[in-house]
Each structure stands twice: as C-alpha cells, then as structure tokens.
Phi, psi and omega in degrees: 000137181288151186304322180296315179296320179299316179294320177295319178300312180299319179296313181297310182297318177298322179294318179297317180294326177295318178296316179299319179296321179294317177298318180296315181302326182265007177068026183268072186298314182300318179292320178296318178296318178297317178297319177301313180297324176294321176301316180296318180296325182267006179059035175280122182298147177259168176212178178300328178297320177304311184286328175296319179292322177296317178295321178295318177299319179295316182295325183270354183286152175256017178283153178305138184305319182297325178291320178296314181297320176298319179296320178290324175296321177300317177297314179303321182296336182268355186286143174284168179302322180293329181276341183276067175212157186291335178293322183267305187249021181303327180298325179289314178301314180301313181298317180295315180300309181291322181297312178296319179298319179294336178268004180080018182256071183301316182299322177291322176300314179295322178300315179295313180301314181290343178283346178289132176292322179212139183263178173222178182303316183300312182287325176295317177298321181298313183289326176291325174300314180298319176302321184284333182264351180293154177237115354291161179300142183266065184295321182295316178295320179299316179294321178298317179296317178299314184288341179257010180231163175276139181269337183279119179302135180088356181285151176280150178142197183297339179175174178242141174237121177268180186300326179297314179297318179297320179294326176297319178296320179295320178299317180300317179294318183292325180297330181252012177053049182249044183292323183297321182289326187283342183267000000 
C-alpha cells in the first residue's frame, strides 16, 4: 500500500474508532451497532477495540436486555472467521454469556460458550459465573467445564481458569450441597 493511502486509512480507521468510543461512552448501543454494520459494508477492518467498544455501549445502554442481546447476536452473525475468536471479539462473547445468564437463560449462555472454537479466561469465568447464579445452580456443568479446562493461568489447552472462575464453580457446588462430587 502506498504511504499516502496507508496514512489515509489510519486516519479514517482512527476516526471511526473515536466515534465508536464516543457512542459507547454515552451508551448509544443502537447507533454503535449501526456504525459497526456500516464499517462492515465499507470493509473497514475491525479489532478487539471495536468489539470492546460495542460491549461497552451495550453495558451502558438503557435499552431492554433482550434487545441488546439480540443486537449482539446479530453482530456475531456478521463476523468473518478471522473475527470469530476470543482475542478479537471476546468482549461480545463474554457479554452474551453473562447477559443470558443474568436473564436465567442458561441454555443460551452455554450455546454461546460452546460456539467458541477456543475459550479464554474471561469467557470461562463468565460461564462459570452463570453456573453459580443459575437456579438450580449448574454444579455438574461447572465441574465438567473445570475438568475439561486447565486450571493454571497461562497454561496451554482448551482454556485457562483463574481463581475467580474456580470460585464460581465452588459456589455452584455449595449452592446445591454437592461437595462430595466436587472433590
């Protein structure tokens, strides 16, 4: 790419991200979502910052949760294979997992979690949090997630679970008095 085009690209992309950050700061989720779709139509590359700003706009919005979750699912549906990873769009996955869980929709939280090709600490903690707040607590699912993931932060494997995630799994077991199974 010639230097002039590269500089124009950086200026344009930086400007779009600035607008997205302003929309996020003000909780303007619908406008942020529209800007994202316009970015996709104009082939403006996304980054983890793009998705963090979209999640922030969703978190700060005063729109009904179900509308926000539908909007985030709509965003996920438009992602390319390169964008569908926790390094880039993990903030959206995390928001959806916790959002569905907070609404008592455990199966939807698991669907989002299971759609990840590979998880990260943030998303593992999110699904374990959902296991702990579900009624009844999903202790069996929490243990399955623990047993199929690495507990040591930074370890290679299907995912990392830090102490916060582990404590959510323990809470799920304690809520249902399942201590014998968990040890």
